[in-house]
A tleap script that builds the chain and sets N, CA, C and O, in Angstrom:
source leaprc.protein.ff14SB
mol = sequence {
  NMET THR ARG ILE ASN ILE LEU LEU THR LEU
  ILE LEU ILE ALA CYS ALA LEU SER VAL VAL
  THR SER GLN HIE LYS ALA ARG LYS LEU PHE
  VAL GLU LEU GLU ASN GLU GLN ALA LEU ALA
  ARG ARG LEU THR VAL GLU TRP GLY GLN LEU
  GLN LEU GLU GLN SER THR TRP ALA MET HIE
  THR ARG VAL GLU LYS ILE ALA THR GLU GLU
  LEU HIE MET ARG LEU PRO ASP ALA SER ARG
  VAL GLN ILE ILE SER LEU THR ALA PRO ALA
  ASP PRO ALA ALA SER LEU GLU THR PRO CLYS
}
set mol.1.N position { 25.402 -42.432 44.722 }
set mol.1.CA position { 26.010 -42.020 43.495 }
set mol.1.C position { 25.312 -42.223 42.235 }
set mol.1.O position { 25.271 -41.370 41.348 }
set mol.2.N position { 24.632 -43.645 42.160 }
set mol.2.CA position { 23.706 -44.188 41.053 }
set mol.2.C position { 22.564 -43.119 40.805 }
set mol.2.O position { 22.213 -42.748 39.685 }
set mol.3.N position { 21.975 -42.628 42.132 }
set mol.3.CA position { 20.815 -41.901 42.065 }
set mol.3.C position { 21.342 -40.546 41.263 }
set mol.3.O position { 20.677 -40.201 40.286 }
set mol.4.N position { 22.270 -39.920 41.557 }
set mol.4.CA position { 22.801 -38.800 41.079 }
set mol.4.C position { 22.997 -38.734 39.497 }
set mol.4.O position { 22.631 -37.858 38.713 }
set mol.5.N position { 23.632 -39.829 39.283 }
set mol.5.CA position { 24.107 -40.180 37.733 }
set mol.5.C position { 22.638 -40.487 36.956 }
set mol.5.O position { 22.616 -40.303 35.739 }
set mol.6.N position { 21.619 -40.872 37.519 }
set mol.6.CA position { 20.223 -41.308 36.651 }
set mol.6.C position { 19.755 -39.865 36.575 }
set mol.6.O position { 19.303 -39.433 35.515 }
set mol.7.N position { 19.857 -39.003 37.798 }
set mol.7.CA position { 19.417 -37.871 37.612 }
set mol.7.C position { 19.991 -36.958 36.805 }
set mol.7.O position { 19.299 -36.072 36.303 }
set mol.8.N position { 21.014 -37.025 36.626 }
set mol.8.CA position { 21.795 -35.933 35.573 }
set mol.8.C position { 21.600 -36.492 34.147 }
set mol.8.O position { 21.393 -35.794 33.154 }
set mol.9.N position { 21.692 -37.840 34.169 }
set mol.9.CA position { 21.242 -38.462 32.768 }
set mol.9.C position { 19.848 -37.832 32.557 }
set mol.9.O position { 19.788 -37.198 31.503 }
set mol.10.N position { 18.877 -37.841 33.178 }
set mol.10.CA position { 17.535 -37.542 33.021 }
set mol.10.C position { 17.639 -35.809 32.705 }
set mol.10.O position { 16.847 -35.280 31.924 }
set mol.11.N position { 18.481 -35.194 33.262 }
set mol.11.CA position { 18.385 -33.829 33.087 }
set mol.11.C position { 18.950 -33.293 31.716 }
set mol.11.O position { 18.703 -32.266 31.085 }
set mol.12.N position { 19.820 -34.383 31.474 }
set mol.12.CA position { 21.022 -34.151 30.350 }
set mol.12.C position { 20.037 -34.497 29.107 }
set mol.12.O position { 20.182 -33.848 28.071 }
set mol.13.N position { 19.091 -35.451 29.178 }
set mol.13.CA position { 18.319 -35.909 27.977 }
set mol.13.C position { 16.946 -34.784 27.988 }
set mol.13.O position { 16.328 -34.625 26.935 }
set mol.14.N position { 16.619 -34.191 28.978 }
set mol.14.CA position { 15.616 -33.113 28.916 }
set mol.14.C position { 16.316 -31.761 28.268 }
set mol.14.O position { 15.648 -31.063 27.505 }
set mol.15.N position { 17.503 -31.458 28.553 }
set mol.15.CA position { 18.017 -30.467 28.133 }
set mol.15.C position { 18.282 -30.746 26.647 }
set mol.15.O position { 18.043 -29.805 25.889 }
set mol.16.N position { 18.767 -31.965 26.073 }
set mol.16.CA position { 18.847 -32.066 24.652 }
set mol.16.C position { 17.487 -32.214 23.754 }
set mol.16.O position { 17.371 -31.967 22.554 }
set mol.17.N position { 16.641 -32.614 24.529 }
set mol.17.CA position { 15.209 -32.248 23.786 }
set mol.17.C position { 14.686 -30.903 23.661 }
set mol.17.O position { 14.071 -30.545 22.657 }
set mol.18.N position { 14.921 -30.115 24.696 }
set mol.18.CA position { 14.557 -28.822 24.671 }
set mol.18.C position { 15.262 -27.800 23.594 }
set mol.18.O position { 14.779 -26.805 23.055 }
set mol.19.N position { 16.666 -28.428 23.453 }
set mol.19.CA position { 17.407 -27.860 22.356 }
set mol.19.C position { 16.882 -28.173 21.104 }
set mol.19.O position { 16.649 -27.228 20.351 }
set mol.20.N position { 16.615 -29.472 20.676 }
set mol.20.CA position { 16.036 -30.000 19.453 }
set mol.20.C position { 14.764 -29.376 19.281 }
set mol.20.O position { 14.507 -29.124 18.104 }
set mol.21.N position { 13.897 -29.056 20.114 }
set mol.21.CA position { 12.480 -28.227 19.998 }
set mol.21.C position { 12.902 -27.070 19.727 }
set mol.21.O position { 12.415 -26.611 18.694 }
set mol.22.N position { 13.771 -26.284 20.368 }
set mol.22.CA position { 14.075 -24.771 19.991 }
set mol.22.C position { 14.637 -24.871 18.675 }
set mol.22.O position { 14.222 -24.041 17.865 }
set mol.23.N position { 15.464 -25.680 18.293 }
set mol.23.CA position { 16.026 -25.513 16.778 }
set mol.23.C position { 14.878 -25.591 16.005 }
set mol.23.O position { 14.723 -24.654 15.223 }
set mol.24.N position { 13.903 -26.593 16.017 }
set mol.24.CA position { 12.974 -26.883 15.327 }
set mol.24.C position { 12.106 -25.627 15.069 }
set mol.24.O position { 11.731 -25.315 13.939 }
set mol.25.N position { 11.801 -24.904 16.224 }
set mol.25.CA position { 10.943 -24.053 16.237 }
set mol.25.C position { 11.420 -22.870 15.643 }
set mol.25.O position { 10.665 -22.017 15.175 }
set mol.26.N position { 12.947 -22.769 15.647 }
set mol.26.CA position { 13.787 -21.361 14.906 }
set mol.26.C position { 13.670 -21.585 13.386 }
set mol.26.O position { 13.474 -20.657 12.602 }
set mol.27.N position { 13.820 -23.034 12.975 }
set mol.27.CA position { 13.861 -23.330 11.623 }
set mol.27.C position { 12.469 -22.906 11.023 }
set mol.27.O position { 12.458 -22.266 9.972 }
set mol.28.N position { 11.119 -23.291 11.751 }
set mol.28.CA position { 10.015 -23.226 11.299 }
set mol.28.C position { 10.025 -21.643 11.232 }
set mol.28.O position { 9.684 -21.248 10.117 }
set mol.29.N position { 10.289 -20.757 12.017 }
set mol.29.CA position { 9.922 -19.494 11.971 }
set mol.29.C position { 10.763 -18.782 10.867 }
set mol.29.O position { 10.285 -17.882 10.176 }
set mol.30.N position { 11.989 -19.216 10.745 }
set mol.30.CA position { 12.944 -18.714 9.586 }
set mol.30.C position { 12.048 -19.137 8.446 }
set mol.30.O position { 11.835 -18.238 7.632 }
set mol.31.N position { 11.473 -20.302 8.203 }
set mol.31.CA position { 10.918 -20.425 6.895 }
set mol.31.C position { 9.891 -19.557 6.696 }
set mol.31.O position { 9.706 -18.957 5.637 }
set mol.32.N position { 9.159 -19.459 7.752 }
set mol.32.CA position { 7.999 -18.555 7.815 }
set mol.32.C position { 8.154 -17.013 7.373 }
set mol.32.O position { 7.340 -16.359 6.720 }
set mol.33.N position { 9.288 -16.626 7.843 }
set mol.33.CA position { 10.236 -15.174 7.666 }
set mol.33.C position { 10.483 -14.987 6.286 }
set mol.33.O position { 10.294 -13.935 5.675 }
set mol.34.N position { 10.966 -16.175 5.762 }
set mol.34.CA position { 11.308 -16.000 4.244 }
set mol.34.C position { 9.944 -15.934 3.362 }
set mol.34.O position { 9.814 -15.057 2.508 }
set mol.35.N position { 8.949 -16.887 3.604 }
set mol.35.CA position { 7.800 -16.709 2.795 }
set mol.35.C position { 7.248 -15.393 3.044 }
set mol.35.O position { 6.793 -14.724 2.117 }
set mol.36.N position { 7.265 -14.909 4.458 }
set mol.36.CA position { 6.499 -13.589 4.190 }
set mol.36.C position { 7.376 -12.395 3.514 }
set mol.36.O position { 6.781 -11.522 2.882 }
set mol.37.N position { 8.755 -12.360 3.647 }
set mol.37.CA position { 9.633 -11.617 2.883 }
set mol.37.C position { 9.473 -11.533 1.294 }
set mol.37.O position { 9.522 -10.524 0.590 }
set mol.38.N position { 9.239 -13.069 0.861 }
set mol.38.CA position { 8.746 -13.259 -0.312 }
set mol.38.C position { 7.611 -12.568 -0.793 }
set mol.38.O position { 7.645 -11.936 -1.849 }
set mol.39.N position { 6.395 -12.669 0.072 }
set mol.39.CA position { 5.163 -12.053 -0.230 }
set mol.39.C position { 5.500 -10.623 -0.191 }
set mol.39.O position { 4.896 -9.963 -1.037 }
set mol.40.N position { 6.401 -9.892 0.656 }
set mol.40.CA position { 6.213 -8.391 0.488 }
set mol.40.C position { 6.803 -7.938 -0.662 }
set mol.40.O position { 6.426 -6.897 -1.200 }
set mol.41.N position { 8.012 -8.861 -1.249 }
set mol.41.CA position { 8.452 -8.311 -2.358 }
set mol.41.C position { 7.515 -8.459 -3.612 }
set mol.41.O position { 7.588 -7.648 -4.535 }
set mol.42.N position { 6.550 -9.611 -3.624 }
set mol.42.CA position { 5.844 -9.698 -4.817 }
set mol.42.C position { 4.830 -8.492 -4.594 }
set mol.42.O position { 4.511 -7.815 -5.571 }
set mol.43.N position { 4.242 -8.165 -3.155 }
set mol.43.CA position { 3.450 -6.992 -3.262 }
set mol.43.C position { 4.084 -5.823 -3.767 }
set mol.43.O position { 3.434 -5.142 -4.559 }
set mol.44.N position { 5.098 -5.505 -3.492 }
set mol.44.CA position { 6.005 -4.193 -3.763 }
set mol.44.C position { 5.845 -4.067 -5.314 }
set mol.44.O position { 5.535 -3.034 -5.907 }
set mol.45.N position { 6.135 -5.423 -5.938 }
set mol.45.CA position { 6.294 -5.433 -7.452 }
set mol.45.C position { 4.827 -5.058 -7.835 }
set mol.45.O position { 4.584 -4.108 -8.579 }
set mol.46.N position { 3.938 -5.792 -7.331 }
set mol.46.CA position { 2.323 -5.344 -7.694 }
set mol.46.C position { 1.986 -4.163 -7.647 }
set mol.46.O position { 1.300 -3.674 -8.544 }
set mol.47.N position { 2.463 -3.351 -6.425 }
set mol.47.CA position { 2.190 -1.912 -6.207 }
set mol.47.C position { 2.747 -1.258 -7.114 }
set mol.47.O position { 2.071 -0.508 -7.818 }
set mol.48.N position { 4.136 -1.399 -7.301 }
set mol.48.CA position { 4.599 -0.416 -8.655 }
set mol.48.C position { 4.007 -0.785 -9.945 }
set mol.48.O position { 3.893 0.100 -10.793 }
set mol.49.N position { 3.588 -2.059 -10.220 }
set mol.49.CA position { 2.964 -1.960 -11.697 }
set mol.49.C position { 1.411 -1.478 -11.462 }
set mol.49.O position { 0.877 -0.944 -12.434 }
set mol.50.N position { 0.610 -1.624 -10.216 }
set mol.50.CA position { -0.535 -0.710 -10.247 }
set mol.50.C position { -0.439 0.749 -10.335 }
set mol.50.O position { -1.319 1.393 -10.906 }
set mol.51.N position { 0.867 1.459 -9.653 }
set mol.51.CA position { 0.873 2.683 -9.986 }
set mol.51.C position { 1.009 3.117 -11.275 }
set mol.51.O position { 0.486 4.126 -11.750 }
set mol.52.N position { 1.788 2.261 -11.885 }
set mol.52.CA position { 2.133 2.746 -13.282 }
set mol.52.C position { 0.710 2.477 -14.314 }
set mol.52.O position { 0.360 3.183 -15.259 }
set mol.53.N position { 0.034 1.213 -13.787 }
set mol.53.CA position { -1.421 1.417 -14.607 }
set mol.53.C position { -2.093 2.478 -14.285 }
set mol.53.O position { -2.755 3.041 -15.157 }
set mol.54.N position { -2.066 2.919 -13.101 }
set mol.54.CA position { -3.118 3.998 -12.620 }
set mol.54.C position { -2.492 5.486 -13.380 }
set mol.54.O position { -3.229 6.398 -13.756 }
set mol.55.N position { -1.396 5.490 -13.470 }
set mol.55.CA position { -0.655 6.798 -14.108 }
set mol.55.C position { -0.983 6.666 -15.744 }
set mol.55.O position { -1.002 7.696 -16.418 }
set mol.56.N position { -1.217 5.492 -16.302 }
set mol.56.CA position { -1.636 5.297 -17.603 }
set mol.56.C position { -2.847 5.595 -17.775 }
set mol.56.O position { -3.224 6.200 -18.779 }
set mol.57.N position { -3.533 5.266 -16.950 }
set mol.57.CA position { -5.321 5.014 -17.072 }
set mol.57.C position { -5.635 6.762 -16.863 }
set mol.57.O position { -6.608 7.259 -17.430 }
set mol.58.N position { -4.847 7.482 -16.128 }
set mol.58.CA position { -5.208 8.480 -15.917 }
set mol.58.C position { -4.654 9.756 -16.358 }
set mol.58.O position { -4.866 10.820 -15.776 }
set mol.59.N position { -3.776 9.587 -17.642 }
set mol.59.CA position { -3.294 10.402 -18.470 }
set mol.59.C position { -4.086 11.545 -18.983 }
set mol.59.O position { -5.186 11.259 -19.455 }
set mol.60.N position { -3.740 12.729 -18.976 }
set mol.60.CA position { -4.671 13.694 -19.379 }
set mol.60.C position { -5.198 13.561 -20.729 }
set mol.60.O position { -6.385 13.804 -20.942 }
set mol.61.N position { -4.412 13.196 -21.653 }
set mol.61.CA position { -4.328 13.020 -23.389 }
set mol.61.C position { -5.549 12.072 -23.324 }
set mol.61.O position { -6.615 12.430 -23.825 }
set mol.62.N position { -5.397 10.689 -22.627 }
set mol.62.CA position { -6.162 9.481 -22.659 }
set mol.62.C position { -7.732 10.129 -22.291 }
set mol.62.O position { -8.641 10.116 -23.121 }
set mol.63.N position { -7.845 10.567 -21.213 }
set mol.63.CA position { -9.166 11.261 -20.552 }
set mol.63.C position { -9.615 12.042 -21.719 }
set mol.63.O position { -10.717 11.770 -22.196 }
set mol.64.N position { -8.900 12.979 -22.236 }
set mol.64.CA position { -9.427 13.988 -23.172 }
set mol.64.C position { -10.193 13.041 -24.558 }
set mol.64.O position { -11.354 13.161 -24.949 }
set mol.65.N position { -9.278 12.240 -25.027 }
set mol.65.CA position { -9.843 11.504 -26.002 }
set mol.65.C position { -10.807 10.778 -25.619 }
set mol.65.O position { -11.638 10.820 -26.526 }
set mol.66.N position { -11.201 10.085 -24.730 }
set mol.66.CA position { -12.156 9.104 -24.342 }
set mol.66.C position { -13.386 10.159 -24.255 }
set mol.66.O position { -14.509 9.885 -24.679 }
set mol.67.N position { -13.069 11.303 -23.700 }
set mol.67.CA position { -14.133 12.239 -23.291 }
set mol.67.C position { -14.921 13.066 -24.667 }
set mol.67.O position { -16.086 13.451 -24.768 }
set mol.68.N position { -13.719 13.158 -25.690 }
set mol.68.CA position { -14.378 13.944 -26.888 }
set mol.68.C position { -14.852 12.326 -27.980 }
set mol.68.O position { -15.937 12.266 -28.559 }
set mol.69.N position { -14.044 11.448 -28.035 }
set mol.69.CA position { -14.835 10.437 -28.788 }
set mol.69.C position { -16.061 9.506 -28.527 }
set mol.69.O position { -16.993 9.172 -29.259 }
set mol.70.N position { -15.733 9.190 -27.187 }
set mol.70.CA position { -16.982 8.159 -26.864 }
set mol.70.C position { -17.837 8.758 -26.057 }
set mol.70.O position { -18.938 8.209 -26.016 }
set mol.71.N position { -17.671 9.929 -25.241 }
set mol.71.CA position { -18.701 10.684 -24.432 }
set mol.71.C position { -19.180 11.972 -25.156 }
set mol.71.O position { -19.947 12.737 -24.570 }
set mol.72.N position { -18.658 12.281 -26.672 }
set mol.72.CA position { -18.998 13.502 -27.163 }
set mol.72.C position { -18.997 14.896 -26.455 }
set mol.72.O position { -19.763 15.839 -26.658 }
set mol.73.N position { -17.951 14.800 -25.573 }
set mol.73.CA position { -17.828 16.053 -24.684 }
set mol.73.C position { -16.761 17.131 -25.734 }
set mol.73.O position { -16.016 16.853 -26.673 }
set mol.74.N position { -17.111 18.454 -25.054 }
set mol.74.CA position { -16.004 19.226 -25.830 }
set mol.74.C position { -15.904 20.395 -24.781 }
set mol.74.O position { -16.721 20.580 -23.879 }
set mol.75.N position { -14.804 21.146 -25.025 }
set mol.75.CA position { -14.344 22.007 -24.219 }
set mol.75.C position { -15.172 23.469 -24.467 }
set mol.75.O position { -15.100 24.114 -25.513 }
set mol.76.N position { -15.956 23.843 -23.303 }
set mol.76.CA position { -16.758 25.009 -23.252 }
set mol.76.C position { -15.826 26.146 -23.976 }
set mol.76.O position { -14.605 25.992 -23.971 }
set mol.77.N position { -16.388 27.226 -24.565 }
set mol.77.CA position { -15.944 28.545 -25.039 }
set mol.77.C position { -15.516 29.160 -23.736 }
set mol.77.O position { -15.984 28.932 -22.621 }
set mol.78.N position { -14.550 29.975 -24.069 }
set mol.78.CA position { -13.802 30.793 -23.147 }
set mol.78.C position { -14.852 31.971 -22.360 }
set mol.78.O position { -14.594 32.449 -21.255 }
set mol.79.N position { -15.852 32.254 -23.031 }
set mol.79.CA position { -16.662 33.225 -22.580 }
set mol.79.C position { -17.855 32.437 -21.612 }
set mol.79.O position { -18.509 33.190 -20.891 }
set mol.80.N position { -18.115 31.234 -21.565 }
set mol.80.CA position { -18.673 30.367 -21.026 }
set mol.80.C position { -18.342 30.020 -19.585 }
set mol.80.O position { -19.162 29.832 -18.686 }
set mol.81.N position { -16.671 29.947 -19.478 }
set mol.81.CA position { -16.096 29.457 -18.441 }
set mol.81.C position { -16.194 30.488 -17.311 }
set mol.81.O position { -16.089 31.685 -17.576 }
set mol.82.N position { -16.404 30.030 -15.980 }
set mol.82.CA position { -16.549 30.964 -15.033 }
set mol.82.C position { -15.898 30.232 -13.958 }
set mol.82.O position { -16.199 29.071 -13.678 }
set mol.83.N position { -14.902 30.984 -13.284 }
set mol.83.CA position { -13.938 30.793 -12.021 }
set mol.83.C position { -14.594 31.233 -10.651 }
set mol.83.O position { -14.995 32.369 -10.402 }
set mol.84.N position { -14.635 30.114 -9.784 }
set mol.84.CA position { -15.485 30.395 -8.507 }
set mol.84.C position { -14.375 30.261 -7.283 }
set mol.84.O position { -13.707 29.270 -6.987 }
set mol.85.N position { -14.386 31.348 -6.772 }
set mol.85.CA position { -13.261 31.168 -5.830 }
set mol.85.C position { -14.037 30.702 -4.324 }
set mol.85.O position { -15.143 31.047 -3.907 }
set mol.86.N position { -13.055 29.830 -3.721 }
set mol.86.CA position { -13.722 29.406 -2.556 }
set mol.86.C position { -13.364 29.970 -1.237 }
set mol.86.O position { -13.707 29.349 -0.231 }
set mol.87.N position { -12.787 30.951 -1.146 }
set mol.87.CA position { -12.658 32.095 -0.249 }
set mol.87.C position { -13.478 33.058 -0.232 }
set mol.87.O position { -13.690 33.614 -1.309 }
set mol.88.N position { -14.077 33.472 0.804 }
set mol.88.CA position { -14.973 34.603 1.031 }
set mol.88.C position { -14.123 35.969 0.512 }
set mol.88.O position { -12.943 36.205 0.771 }
set mol.89.N position { -14.936 36.710 -0.200 }
set mol.89.CA position { -14.489 38.098 -0.582 }
set mol.89.C position { -14.441 38.794 0.738 }
set mol.89.O position { -15.145 38.491 1.701 }
set mol.90.N position { -13.279 40.049 0.699 }
set mol.90.CA position { -13.226 40.613 1.829 }
set mol.90.C position { -14.281 41.766 1.975 }
set mol.90.O position { -14.601 42.226 3.071 }
set mol.91.N position { -14.747 42.155 0.886 }
set mol.91.CA position { -15.672 43.134 0.630 }
set mol.91.C position { -17.191 42.389 0.524 }
set mol.91.O position { -17.428 41.718 -0.480 }
set mol.92.N position { -18.010 42.499 1.377 }
set mol.92.CA position { -19.194 41.863 1.060 }
set mol.92.C position { -20.091 42.505 -0.025 }
set mol.92.O position { -21.102 41.923 -0.420 }
set mol.93.N position { -19.713 43.700 -0.498 }
set mol.93.CA position { -20.564 44.417 -1.653 }
set mol.93.C position { -20.076 43.835 -3.033 }
set mol.93.O position { -20.644 43.943 -4.119 }
set mol.94.N position { -18.839 43.165 -2.730 }
set mol.94.CA position { -18.193 42.624 -3.909 }
set mol.94.C position { -18.929 41.255 -4.320 }
set mol.94.O position { -18.920 40.786 -5.459 }
set mol.95.N position { -19.519 40.735 -3.284 }
set mol.95.CA position { -19.781 39.357 -3.563 }
set mol.95.C position { -21.425 39.497 -4.446 }
set mol.95.O position { -21.858 38.541 -5.089 }
set mol.96.N position { -22.066 40.608 -4.354 }
set mol.96.CA position { -23.166 40.999 -5.059 }
set mol.96.C position { -22.901 41.283 -6.494 }
set mol.96.O position { -23.866 41.207 -7.255 }
set mol.97.N position { -21.712 41.605 -6.988 }
set mol.97.CA position { -21.682 41.875 -8.339 }
set mol.97.C position { -21.537 40.601 -8.984 }
set mol.97.O position { -20.840 39.720 -8.480 }
set mol.98.N position { -22.211 40.431 -10.177 }
set mol.98.CA position { -22.194 39.788 -11.133 }
set mol.98.C position { -20.867 39.345 -11.946 }
set mol.98.O position { -20.164 40.312 -12.237 }
set mol.99.N position { -20.414 38.195 -12.340 }
set mol.99.CA position { -19.164 38.322 -13.120 }
set mol.99.C position { -19.382 38.761 -14.496 }
set mol.99.O position { -20.553 38.964 -14.819 }
set mol.100.N position { -18.443 38.947 -15.382 }
set mol.100.CA position { -18.748 39.935 -16.618 }
set mol.100.C position { -18.132 38.706 -17.615 }
set mol.100.O position { -18.086 38.865 -18.835 }
savepdb mol mol.pdb
quit
């Protein structure tokens, strides 16, 4: 009877230690999960700010202003504008014609 009690006590101690270990691991993983979720929230906010910044930098009026003021560019006359089609014409003879 004494041997069984000692064996059961050792099993009980082993089970208690495994419960403590698993709870500790669960707490550590939960803290790590919270940290990663906080990082994800920060990255989401930063992504939104970067999208806003990109849209600000790419505004047509801003680009046109920099092109005219700093690079001294200007819009070409309508007579100098040529439109190029990316699709092949159906009539091969039409491709030989020069634009007017």
